[in-house]
DONUDO-323729 format. One record per residue: z, x, y of N, C-alpha, C in turn; residue in three letters. Coordinates in pm, whole numbers, plus 50000, padded with zeros to 5 digits. Each point is the difference from the previous one (the first is absolute). Example, Ala and Ser with C-alpha at 12.3 -4.5 7.8 and 13.67 -1.06 7.14 Angstrom:
// residues 2
+-------+-------+-------+-------+-------+-------+-------+-------+-------+---------+
|   n_w |   n_u |   n_v |  ca_w |  ca_u |  ca_v |   c_w |   c_u |   c_v | residuo |
+-------+-------+-------+-------+-------+-------+-------+-------+-------+---------+
| 50780 | 51319 | 49431 | 50000 | 49911 | 50119 | 50000 | 50090 | 50120 |     ALA |
| 49928 | 49965 | 50105 | 50006 | 50082 | 50119 | 50073 | 49923 | 50109 |     SER |
+-------+-------+-------+-------+-------+-------+-------+-------+-------+---------+
// end
This chain:
// residues 87
+-------+-------+-------+-------+-------+-------+-------+-------+-------+---------+
|   n_w |   n_u |   n_v |  ca_w |  ca_u |  ca_v |   c_w |   c_u |   c_v | residuo |
+-------+-------+-------+-------+-------+-------+-------+-------+-------+---------+
| 12605 | 94307 | 95428 | 49924 | 49908 | 49918 | 49978 | 50064 | 49863 |     MET |
| 50029 | 49931 | 49898 | 49982 | 50051 | 49865 | 49853 | 49994 | 49960 |     ALA |
| 49965 | 50088 | 49908 | 49862 | 50001 | 49951 | 49969 | 49869 | 49930 |     HIS |
| 49879 | 49951 | 50018 | 49956 | 49882 | 49930 | 50035 | 49869 | 50067 |     GLY |
| 50064 | 50007 | 50116 | 50031 | 49875 | 50070 | 49871 | 49936 | 50050 |     GLU |
| 50003 | 49869 | 50012 | 49880 | 49926 | 50040 | 49962 | 50025 | 50146 |     GLN |
| 50097 | 50031 | 50084 | 49974 | 50021 | 50142 | 49952 | 50143 | 50023 |     ASP |
| 49873 | 50024 | 49976 | 49946 | 50134 | 50017 | 49870 | 49994 | 50080 |     SER |
| 49958 | 50116 | 50046 | 49878 | 50009 | 50078 | 49927 | 50127 | 49962 |     THR |
| 49877 | 50011 | 50040 | 49919 | 50116 | 49969 | 49983 | 50085 | 50124 |     THR |
| 50014 | 50133 | 49982 | 49971 | 50093 | 50109 | 49904 | 50106 | 49947 |     ILE |
| 49931 | 50066 | 50088 | 49910 | 50109 | 49962 | 50045 | 50126 | 50072 |     SER |
| 49997 | 50111 | 49929 | 50035 | 50129 | 50060 | 49900 | 50105 | 49956 |     ILE |
| 49988 | 50105 | 50079 | 49917 | 50114 | 49964 | 50090 | 50110 | 49948 |     ARG |
| 49964 | 50058 | 49888 | 50073 | 50112 | 49943 | 49900 | 50107 | 49959 |     VAL |
| 50046 | 50123 | 49995 | 49910 | 50107 | 49953 | 49956 | 49971 | 49855 |     PRO |
| 49881 | 50046 | 49967 | 49946 | 49976 | 49866 | 50093 | 50053 | 49892 |     ALA |
| 50062 | 50115 | 50024 | 50090 | 50057 | 49899 | 50120 | 49909 | 49976 |     ALA |
| 50049 | 49935 | 50104 | 50113 | 49909 | 49984 | 49958 | 49877 | 49920 |     MET |
| 49882 | 49952 | 50026 | 49950 | 49885 | 49923 | 49988 | 50035 | 49852 |     ARG |
| 49951 | 50121 | 49973 | 49988 | 50045 | 49862 | 50137 | 50009 | 49933 |     GLU |
| 50097 | 50053 | 50072 | 50136 | 50009 | 49946 | 50054 | 49860 | 49968 |     GLN |
| 49975 | 49907 | 50091 | 50045 | 49863 | 49980 | 49933 | 49939 | 49877 |     LEU |
| 49871 | 50022 | 49986 | 49928 | 49947 | 49884 | 50054 | 50058 | 49870 |     GLU |
| 50027 | 50131 | 49999 | 50053 | 50064 | 49879 | 50140 | 49947 | 49968 |     HIS |
| 50083 | 49984 | 50101 | 50135 | 49949 | 49977 | 49996 | 49856 | 49951 |     LEU |
| 49913 | 49920 | 50059 | 49987 | 49861 | 49956 | 49959 | 49994 | 49854 |     ALA |
| 49904 | 50082 | 49964 | 49954 | 50002 | 49860 | 50111 | 50048 | 49906 |     GLU |
| 50072 | 50104 | 50042 | 50105 | 50058 | 49914 | 50119 | 49906 | 49983 |     ALA |
| 50029 | 49921 | 50101 | 50118 | 49913 | 49994 | 49968 | 49858 | 49959 |     THR |
| 49872 | 49965 | 49998 | 49962 | 49863 | 49967 | 50029 | 49903 | 50113 |     GLY |
| 50016 | 50053 | 50119 | 50025 | 49917 | 50118 | 49873 | 49995 | 50083 |     ARG |
| 49992 | 49901 | 50086 | 49882 | 49992 | 50088 | 50019 | 50093 | 50120 |     SER |
| 49888 | 50040 | 50060 | 50007 | 50081 | 50121 | 50072 | 49923 | 50109 |     LYS |
| 49978 | 49870 | 50005 | 50066 | 49916 | 50100 | 50152 | 50002 | 49982 |     SER |
| 50045 | 49986 | 49875 | 50144 | 50002 | 49973 | 50061 | 50133 | 50043 |     PHE |
| 49937 | 50110 | 49960 | 50054 | 50132 | 50033 | 50001 | 50025 | 50150 |     LEU |
| 49896 | 49958 | 50068 | 49994 | 50017 | 50145 | 50107 | 49917 | 50068 |     THR |
| 50015 | 49876 | 49957 | 50102 | 49912 | 50056 | 50140 | 50057 | 49977 |     SER |
| 50024 | 50051 | 49880 | 50131 | 50058 | 49968 | 50026 | 50123 | 50088 |     GLN |
| 49901 | 50085 | 50016 | 50015 | 50119 | 50083 | 50028 | 49963 | 50144 |     ALA |
| 49928 | 49901 | 50051 | 50020 | 49957 | 50138 | 50139 | 49939 | 50019 |     LEU |
| 50043 | 49920 | 49903 | 50133 | 49940 | 50006 | 50109 | 50108 | 50003 |     GLU |
| 49987 | 50101 | 49914 | 50097 | 50110 | 49998 | 50001 | 50075 | 50132 |     ASP |
| 49882 | 50027 | 50054 | 49988 | 50071 | 50128 | 50065 | 49920 | 50112 |     TYR |
| 49973 | 49871 | 50007 | 50056 | 49917 | 50107 | 50152 | 49993 | 49992 |     LEU |
| 50054 | 49990 | 49880 | 50146 | 49999 | 49985 | 50060 | 50131 | 50048 |     LYS |
| 49939 | 50111 | 49959 | 50051 | 50132 | 50039 | 49992 | 50021 | 50151 |     ARG |
| 49890 | 49962 | 50059 | 49984 | 50018 | 50144 | 50095 | 49909 | 50078 |     GLU |
| 50019 | 49877 | 49954 | 50092 | 49908 | 50066 | 50142 | 50055 | 49995 |     ALA |
| 50039 | 50058 | 49886 | 50132 | 50061 | 49988 | 50014 | 50115 | 50100 |     TRP |
| 49897 | 50084 | 50009 | 50005 | 50115 | 50089 | 50009 | 49957 | 50146 |     GLN |
| 49920 | 49902 | 50039 | 50003 | 49951 | 50138 | 50138 | 49943 | 50033 |     VAL |
| 50058 | 49924 | 49907 | 50133 | 49943 | 50021 | 50104 | 50110 | 50016 |     ALA |
| 49991 | 50105 | 49917 | 50095 | 50111 | 50009 | 49986 | 50074 | 50133 |     ALA |
| 49878 | 50018 | 50045 | 49977 | 50066 | 50128 | 50057 | 49916 | 50113 |     ILE |
| 49975 | 49870 | 49998 | 50054 | 49912 | 50105 | 50152 | 50004 | 50001 |     LYS |
| 50061 | 50002 | 49882 | 50145 | 50008 | 49990 | 50050 | 50132 | 50060 |     LYS |
| 49932 | 50109 | 49971 | 50037 | 50130 | 50054 | 49984 | 50007 | 50151 |     GLY |
| 49893 | 49944 | 50051 | 49978 | 49998 | 50145 | 50108 | 49918 | 50069 |     VAL |
| 50035 | 49886 | 49941 | 50106 | 49916 | 50058 | 50133 | 50075 | 50002 |     ALA |
| 50031 | 50071 | 49894 | 50123 | 50079 | 49995 | 49998 | 50109 | 50105 |     ALA |
| 49886 | 50066 | 50015 | 49987 | 50105 | 50101 | 50016 | 49944 | 50140 |     ALA |
| 49944 | 49883 | 50024 | 50014 | 49937 | 50132 | 50144 | 49963 | 50030 |     GLU |
| 50081 | 49977 | 49895 | 50142 | 49973 | 50018 | 50081 | 50128 | 50013 |     ARG |
| 49931 | 50115 | 49988 | 50068 | 50129 | 50011 | 50063 | 50046 | 49871 |     GLY |
| 49959 | 49944 | 49889 | 50057 | 50036 | 49870 | 49921 | 50116 | 49940 |     GLU |
| 50043 | 50120 | 50033 | 49934 | 50120 | 49949 | 50097 | 50078 | 49913 |     PHE |
| 49947 | 50073 | 49904 | 50082 | 50090 | 49919 | 50028 | 50125 | 50082 |     ALA |
| 50125 | 50044 | 49997 | 50036 | 50124 | 50068 | 49957 | 50121 | 49921 |     GLY |
| 50012 | 50117 | 50061 | 49958 | 50124 | 49935 | 50073 | 50022 | 49868 |     ASP |
| 50132 | 49974 | 49997 | 50078 | 50021 | 49878 | 49952 | 49908 | 49887 |     ASP |
| 49974 | 49874 | 50034 | 49954 | 49905 | 49898 | 49864 | 50040 | 49944 |     GLU |
| 49912 | 50042 | 50088 | 49867 | 50044 | 49956 | 50013 | 50121 | 49908 |     VAL |
| 50083 | 50098 | 50039 | 50018 | 50120 | 49919 | 50057 | 49965 | 49863 |     ALA |
| 50096 | 49906 | 49995 | 50058 | 49958 | 49872 | 49895 | 49935 | 49910 |     LYS |
| 49917 | 49917 | 50057 | 49897 | 49932 | 49919 | 49898 | 50100 | 49945 |     ARG |
| 49962 | 50096 | 50083 | 49907 | 50103 | 49952 | 50067 | 50086 | 49893 |     PHE |
| 50128 | 50033 | 50021 | 50073 | 50084 | 49904 | 50008 | 49933 | 49863 |     ALA |
| 50013 | 49867 | 49997 | 50003 | 49928 | 49873 | 49871 | 50023 | 49921 |     LYS |
| 49895 | 50029 | 50071 | 49869 | 50022 | 49936 | 49967 | 50149 | 49988 |     ARG |
| 50100 | 50082 | 50026 | 49981 | 50145 | 49983 | 49927 | 50069 | 50113 |     GLY |
| 49996 | 49936 | 50117 | 49930 | 50059 | 50114 | 50102 | 50038 | 50106 |     VAL |
| 49996 | 50127 | 50040 | 50092 | 50047 | 50103 | 49933 | 49983 | 50136 |     LYS |
| 50074 | 49943 | 50094 | 49945 | 49973 | 50133 | 50054 | 50105 | 50096 |     VAL |
| 49910 | 50070 | 50068 | 50041 | 50099 | 50099 | 50040 | 49929 | 50128 |     ALA |
| 50110 | 50046 | 50057 | 50044 | 49939 | 50128 | 50001 | 50101 | 50109 |     ARG |
+-------+-------+-------+-------+-------+-------+-------+-------+-------+---------+
// end
């Protein structure tokens, strides 16, 4: 859902006082409302978590099909990143 859409609702959450202060300072510095910034942060978090859950489910499904990387493939991938794997 994009920001500013008419189909919205109100929720209440508890946050530490320091976080509220940070939010207030950021809202003031950016000229945005605390509600806008909170909504944007929550939207970003939900997208990231949904992506991660989907990736995990995909990996679990592959593992259940027996699709695993062999020792050589794992060593090659680590080597590309400069990490030597002891065998």
